[in-house]
C-alpha positions as CSV (number, residue, x, y, z in Angstrom):
1,M,0.0,-0.2,0.2
2,S,1.9,3.1,-1.1
3,R,1.3,6.3,1.0
4,T,3.4,9.7,0.8
5,E,2.6,11.7,3.4
6,P,4.3,13.5,6.5
7,P,4.2,11.8,10.0
8,A,1.4,12.8,12.3
9,S,0.8,12.8,15.9
10,K,-1.7,10.3,17.2
11,P,-4.9,12.3,17.6
12,R,-7.2,11.6,20.4
13,V,-10.2,9.7,18.5
14,T,-14.5,9.5,19.5
15,R,-15.2,6.0,19.8
16,G,-18.7,4.6,18.6
17,N,-21.0,2.3,17.1
18,V,-18.5,3.3,13.4
19,Y,-20.1,0.9,10.4
20,G,-17.6,-0.8,8.3
21,T,-16.2,-3.0,11.3
22,P,-15.6,-6.3,11.6
23,G,-19.5,-7.9,12.8
24,G,-22.0,-6.4,10.4
25,T,-25.3,-8.0,9.9
26,G,-25.1,-10.5,7.4
27,R,-26.1,-11.4,4.4
28,A,-28.2,-9.5,1.9
29,Y,-29.0,-12.6,-0.1
30,A,-29.6,-15.8,0.3
31,P,-26.3,-17.5,-0.6
32,G,-27.8,-20.5,-2.1
33,A,-30.3,-19.1,-4.5
34,P,-30.2,-20.1,-7.7
35,R,-28.6,-18.0,-10.8
36,K,-30.7,-17.5,-13.9
37,K,-27.5,-16.6,-16.6
38,P,-28.9,-13.9,-18.7
39,R,-28.5,-15.1,-22.7
40,W,-26.9,-12.3,-25.2
41,G,-30.5,-12.6,-26.8
42,R,-31.1,-10.7,-23.8
43,I,-27.9,-8.7,-23.0
44,A,-27.3,-7.8,-19.5
45,L,-26.0,-4.1,-19.8
46,V,-23.4,-2.9,-17.7
47,V,-25.1,0.6,-16.4
48,V,-22.9,2.2,-14.2
49,G,-25.2,5.5,-13.7
50,V,-26.1,3.6,-10.0
51,V,-22.6,3.9,-8.9
52,V,-22.7,-0.2,-9.2
53,L,-22.6,-2.8,-11.9
54,I,-25.7,-3.6,-13.0
55,G,-26.5,-6.6,-15.1
56,L,-29.3,-5.3,-17.4
57,A,-31.2,-7.9,-19.6
58,A,-32.9,-5.2,-22.2
59,A,-34.9,-7.4,-24.2
60,G,-34.3,-6.4,-28.0
61,C,-30.9,-4.4,-27.3
62,G,-27.7,-5.6,-28.6
63,L,-24.2,-4.3,-29.4
64,A,-25.2,-1.1,-31.5
65,Y,-27.3,-0.2,-28.8
66,V,-24.6,-0.3,-26.2
67,S,-22.4,2.1,-28.8
68,N,-25.3,4.3,-29.0
69,L,-25.5,5.2,-25.2
70,D,-21.2,5.4,-24.9
71,D,-21.6,8.1,-27.2
72,K,-24.3,9.8,-24.9
73,L,-21.8,9.7,-22.2
74,H,-20.0,12.7,-20.8
75,R,-15.9,12.3,-21.0
76,T,-12.9,14.2,-19.3
77,D,-9.5,13.7,-18.7
78,A,-9.1,11.9,-15.8
79,F,-6.2,10.8,-15.8
80,S,-3.7,14.0,-16.7
81,G,-0.5,14.8,-15.2
82,L,-0.4,12.3,-12.5
83,G,3.5,11.3,-13.2
84,E,4.0,8.0,-10.8
85,R,1.1,5.8,-10.4
86,P,0.6,1.9,-8.6
87,G,1.4,-1.1,-11.0
88,K,-1.2,-3.7,-12.1
89,T,-1.3,-6.3,-9.5
90,V,-3.5,-8.9,-10.7
91,D,-4.4,-8.7,-14.8
92,G,-8.0,-8.9,-15.5
93,T,-9.3,-7.4,-12.4
94,Q,-10.6,-4.0,-12.5
95,N,-11.1,-1.1,-10.4
96,I,-13.2,1.8,-11.4
97,L,-13.5,4.9,-8.7
98,F,-17.0,6.0,-8.1
99,L,-18.2,9.5,-7.5
100,G,-21.2,11.2,-6.6
101,S,-21.5,14.8,-6.7
102,D,-23.0,16.6,-5.4
103,S,-23.5,20.3,-7.0
104,R,-27.0,21.4,-6.0
105,D,-26.3,24.9,-8.3
106,G,-24.0,23.4,-11.1
107,G,-20.6,22.7,-11.1
108,A,-17.6,22.7,-12.9
109,Y,-14.1,22.2,-12.8
110,D,-11.7,25.1,-13.2
111,P,-7.9,23.7,-13.2
112,K,-6.6,27.2,-13.4
113,A,-8.5,29.1,-10.2
114,K,-6.8,29.1,-7.0
115,P,-8.1,26.8,-4.3
116,N,-9.6,28.1,-1.3
117,A,-11.1,27.0,2.1
118,N,-14.7,27.4,1.1
119,E,-14.6,27.4,-3.0
120,G,-11.9,24.9,-4.3
121,T,-11.3,24.7,-8.7
122,V,-14.9,23.7,-8.8
123,K,-17.1,25.6,-8.3
124,N,-20.4,24.5,-6.4
125,E,-20.0,21.0,-6.7
126,R,-18.6,18.8,-3.9
127,S,-18.1,14.7,-3.6
128,D,-20.2,13.2,-1.1
129,A,-19.7,10.1,-2.2
130,I,-16.4,8.1,-2.7
131,M,-16.2,4.7,-3.7
132,V,-13.7,2.0,-5.3
133,L,-15.5,-0.7,-7.2
134,H,-13.4,-4.0,-7.8
135,I,-13.7,-6.8,-9.5
136,P,-12.2,-9.8,-10.1
137,A,-10.2,-11.4,-12.8
138,D,-12.8,-14.0,-12.8
139,H,-15.6,-11.4,-13.1
140,K,-18.0,-13.8,-10.4
141,K,-18.4,-11.0,-7.9
142,A,-18.5,-7.2,-7.4
143,Y,-17.2,-4.8,-4.5
144,L,-18.0,-1.2,-3.5
145,I,-15.8,-0.7,-0.9
146,S,-16.9,3.3,0.4
147,I,-14.5,5.8,1.4
148,P,-16.3,8.4,4.1
149,R,-16.1,11.5,2.6
150,D,-14.3,13.0,5.6
151,T,-11.3,10.5,5.6
152,Y,-8.3,12.3,6.6
153,V,-5.8,12.0,4.1
154,F,-2.7,13.4,2.8
155,V,-3.3,14.9,-0.4
156,P,-1.0,15.1,-3.2
157,E,0.2,18.1,-5.0
158,L,-1.4,18.5,-8.5
159,N,-1.2,21.6,-10.4
160,G,-0.5,23.3,-7.7
161,H,-2.8,22.5,-5.5
162,G,-3.0,20.3,-2.4
163,G,0.0,18.8,-0.7
164,Q,-1.5,18.8,2.5
165,K,-3.8,16.5,4.8
166,A,-7.4,17.0,4.4
167,K,-10.6,15.6,4.4
168,I,-10.6,13.3,1.2
169,N,-13.3,15.3,-0.6
170,A,-11.0,17.8,-0.9
171,A,-9.0,16.7,-3.4
172,F,-11.6,17.3,-5.7
173,A,-13.3,20.3,-4.9
174,W,-9.1,21.8,-5.2
175,G,-8.3,19.5,-8.3
176,G,-11.3,17.8,-9.5
177,I,-11.4,14.4,-11.0
178,P,-7.7,14.1,-11.5
179,L,-6.5,14.9,-8.1
180,T,-9.4,12.8,-6.6
181,V,-7.9,10.3,-8.6
182,K,-4.2,10.9,-7.4
183,T,-5.3,10.9,-3.8
184,V,-7.2,8.1,-4.0
185,E,-4.0,6.1,-5.3
186,N,-2.2,7.4,-2.6
187,F,-4.2,6.4,0.0
188,T,-5.3,3.0,-1.0
189,G,-1.8,2.1,-3.1
190,V,-4.4,0.5,-5.6
191,K,-4.4,1.8,-9.4
192,I,-7.4,2.9,-10.5
193,D,-8.5,1.8,-14.1
194,H,-11.7,4.0,-14.8
195,V,-13.3,7.0,-13.2
196,A,-17.6,7.7,-13.2
197,K,-18.8,10.5,-11.7
198,I,-23.1,10.8,-11.2
199,D,-24.7,14.2,-10.1
200,F,-26.8,12.9,-7.5
201,N,-29.2,15.1,-9.4
202,G,-29.1,12.0,-11.5
203,F,-30.4,9.4,-8.8
204,K,-33.9,11.4,-9.1
205,K,-34.3,11.0,-12.7
206,M,-33.3,7.2,-12.4
207,T,-35.4,6.2,-9.7
208,D,-38.7,8.0,-11.2
209,A,-37.8,6.2,-14.5
210,V,-38.2,2.9,-12.5
211,G,-41.0,3.9,-10.8
212,G,-39.5,4.7,-7.3
213,V,-37.4,2.0,-5.1
214,D,-38.6,0.6,-1.4
215,V,-36.1,1.3,1.4
216,T,-36.5,0.3,5.2
217,V,-35.9,2.9,8.2
218,D,-35.6,1.4,11.4
219,K,-37.0,4.6,13.4
220,T,-38.7,7.5,12.4
221,V,-36.5,10.3,11.3
222,K,-37.1,13.9,10.1
223,D,-34.5,15.5,7.9
224,P,-34.0,18.9,9.5
225,R,-32.7,20.3,6.1
226,S,-35.4,18.8,3.4
227,K,-38.2,19.0,6.4
228,R,-38.7,15.2,4.8
229,T,-39.7,12.6,6.9
230,F,-38.7,9.4,6.8
231,K,-41.0,7.1,9.0
232,A,-40.3,3.4,10.7
233,G,-40.4,1.0,7.9
234,V,-40.8,0.5,4.3
235,N,-40.8,3.7,2.8
236,H,-41.4,4.1,-1.0
237,L,-39.1,6.7,-2.2
238,D,-39.6,8.8,-5.8
239,G,-36.8,10.6,-6.9
240,A,-36.9,13.7,-4.9
241,A,-37.6,11.4,-2.2
242,A,-34.1,9.2,-3.2
243,L,-32.6,12.6,-3.6
244,D,-33.3,13.4,0.1
245,Y,-32.5,10.1,1.4
246,V,-28.9,10.1,0.1
247,R,-27.8,13.3,0.7
248,Q,-29.0,13.4,4.7
249,R,-26.7,13.4,7.7
250,Y,-28.4,15.8,10.3
251,G,-30.5,14.5,12.4
252,L,-29.2,10.7,11.9
253,P,-27.7,8.9,15.2
254,R,-23.8,8.1,13.7
255,G,-24.1,11.1,10.8
256,D,-21.9,10.8,7.9
257,F,-21.4,7.0,8.7
258,D,-25.3,6.9,8.3
259,R,-25.4,8.8,5.0
260,V,-22.6,6.1,3.7
261,Q,-24.6,3.5,4.9
262,R,-27.9,5.1,3.1
263,Q,-26.4,5.8,0.0
264,Q,-25.6,1.9,-0.1
265,I,-28.7,0.4,1.2
266,F,-30.4,3.1,-1.8
267,L,-28.2,1.4,-4.9
268,R,-28.4,-2.0,-3.7
269,A,-32.6,-1.4,-3.8
270,L,-31.9,1.1,-7.1
271,A,-30.5,-1.9,-8.6
272,Q,-32.4,-4.7,-7.6
273,K,-35.3,-2.7,-9.2
274,A,-33.6,-1.8,-12.5
275,T,-33.4,-5.3,-13.1
276,D,-36.6,-6.2,-12.0
277,T,-38.6,-7.8,-14.7
278,G,-41.4,-4.5,-14.3
279,T,-38.0,-2.3,-15.6
280,L,-36.3,-5.0,-18.2
281,T,-39.9,-6.0,-19.8
282,N,-41.5,-2.3,-20.4
283,P,-39.4,-0.5,-23.1
284,V,-40.5,3.0,-22.1
285,K,-39.2,2.2,-18.6
286,L,-36.5,0.4,-19.8
287,K,-34.9,3.6,-21.9
288,N,-36.4,6.1,-19.7
289,F,-33.6,4.6,-16.8
290,L,-31.0,4.1,-19.3
291,D,-31.2,7.6,-20.8
292,A,-31.6,9.0,-17.2
293,T,-28.7,7.0,-16.4
294,T,-26.4,8.5,-19.3
295,E,-26.8,11.6,-19.3
296,S,-25.8,12.2,-15.9
297,L,-22.2,10.5,-16.2
298,T,-19.1,12.0,-16.7
299,V,-16.4,9.2,-17.2
300,D,-12.9,9.3,-18.9
301,N,-11.9,8.8,-22.3
302,G,-11.0,5.1,-22.1
303,F,-14.6,4.0,-20.7
304,S,-16.4,1.4,-22.8
305,L,-20.0,0.2,-21.5
306,K,-19.7,-2.2,-24.6
307,D,-16.5,-3.2,-23.2
308,M,-17.9,-3.4,-19.5
309,A,-21.5,-5.1,-21.1
310,L,-19.2,-8.0,-22.3
311,E,-17.0,-8.2,-19.6
312,F,-19.2,-8.4,-16.4
313,R,-22.5,-9.5,-18.1
314,G,-22.8,-12.1,-16.1
315,L,-22.7,-9.8,-12.6
316,R,-26.0,-9.7,-10.8
317,P,-27.2,-7.5,-8.0
318,S,-26.9,-10.1,-5.6
319,D,-23.1,-10.5,-6.1
320,I,-22.5,-7.2,-5.1
321,T,-20.9,-6.7,-1.6
322,F,-20.8,-3.7,0.1
323,I,-18.0,-2.6,2.2
324,T,-16.6,0.9,4.0
325,S,-12.7,1.2,4.2
326,P,-12.2,0.7,7.9
327,H,-11.8,3.8,9.6
328,L,-11.7,4.6,13.4
329,G,-14.5,6.9,14.0
330,S,-14.3,10.5,14.5
331,Q,-12.1,13.2,15.8
332,N,-11.5,16.6,15.8
333,V,-8.9,18.3,14.3
334,D,-8.6,22.3,13.8
335,G,-11.7,22.5,15.0
336,Q,-13.0,20.1,12.5
337,S,-14.5,16.9,12.6
338,V,-12.8,14.5,10.6
339,V,-13.0,10.4,10.0
340,V,-10.0,8.5,11.3
341,S,-8.4,5.8,9.2
342,D,-7.9,2.2,10.9
343,K,-4.3,2.3,9.5
344,E,-3.8,-1.6,10.0
345,K,-7.1,-2.6,8.7
346,A,-7.4,-0.5,6.2
347,I,-3.9,-1.7,5.2
348,A,-5.0,-5.3,4.7
349,L,-8.1,-4.5,2.8
350,W,-6.7,-2.3,-0.6
351,S,-3.6,-4.9,-0.1
352,A,-6.6,-7.6,-0.8
353,V,-8.2,-5.5,-3.5
354,E,-4.4,-4.9,-4.9
355,K,-4.1,-8.7,-4.8
356,D,-7.6,-9.9,-5.6
357,D,-8.2,-11.5,-2.5
358,V,-11.3,-10.0,-1.2
359,A,-12.8,-12.9,-0.9
360,D,-10.3,-14.2,1.9
361,W,-10.6,-10.2,3.4
362,L,-14.0,-10.8,3.9
363,A,-14.1,-14.4,5.6
364,A,-12.2,-12.6,8.2
365,N,-14.2,-9.6,8.5
366,P,-17.9,-9.6,7.3
367,A,-19.0,-6.9,5.6
368,N,-22.5,-5.2,6.8
369,N,-24.2,-5.3,3.4
370,A,-27.0,-3.9,5.0
371,T,-30.3,-4.0,3.5
372,R,-32.1,-1.6,6.4
373,G,-31.0,1.2,8.8
374,S,-31.4,5.0,10.2
């Protein structure tokens, strides 16, 4: 695991009920459930708009249709000027960095801008979800690893920005996608093969396109910002409600840790709804979902939906395991609350990603895979 940062004194850590540590709630899907292999006549289309690989058996679609979707994606030079990067240890693996950006007023990266504590170089936009999707060489599973946005890391220097310790999402504000890639690679020691960024507003369109999704809430909670109340039990979320659900952190018992868990719960629910029969057999609903997905995505120049569809056509929502990068909870640094990485356990996890041994790591560190929460 590669890290380049100055030595730091040991901080005072506030421990609590920390999500992402061993001893989770177990599997969300029965391990013995039969797997129905999709046929190419109903191709498996990899759609990353939901920040997770989803196998979509799209009736009547083919490679030409997938190529058409590729043309709709927004492109960016995600790996510009990164310099020395981690090497690839295992051929055939894929590590895709997903960024969920919250640009309520729109936002654009200006590489010439000088960052400050309040704005940075990406105006009116911040990265509220940072995840690494690891696909093993055999392509039989997928592991989506969340890095809490407040994780305190060393942000390397790039184009005059960074070169200091900060919350990991500061990298996006200071240097857009390239600096975020450099920061994540420095933190994990894992080479990022592709990048996909989706604005949280895209969740609204995608959720409405599939007719909404259901999530289960343990206790009734009100969002003080949106003024929306999520009642104990099953909540059916339309697009607007889904957006509030994945954004909320104030009013939740564990703040941003609960927001990370909510994002994972929502993505699992959306993935399941996007691949159910009601969506796949409804041409209008499927087209609306795919359009909403591709229009909301920004990807690196080398990213290909067609290649993803061919490589990962056997993946299904039940093959996805959600993990949170191990941490020790929160602490106060210079008047701001940050998340402290559990260095020893984090190194073990990211080394397992690098060596393609995540399944073995999970045997000793069961994933949460929550299907309900705050």
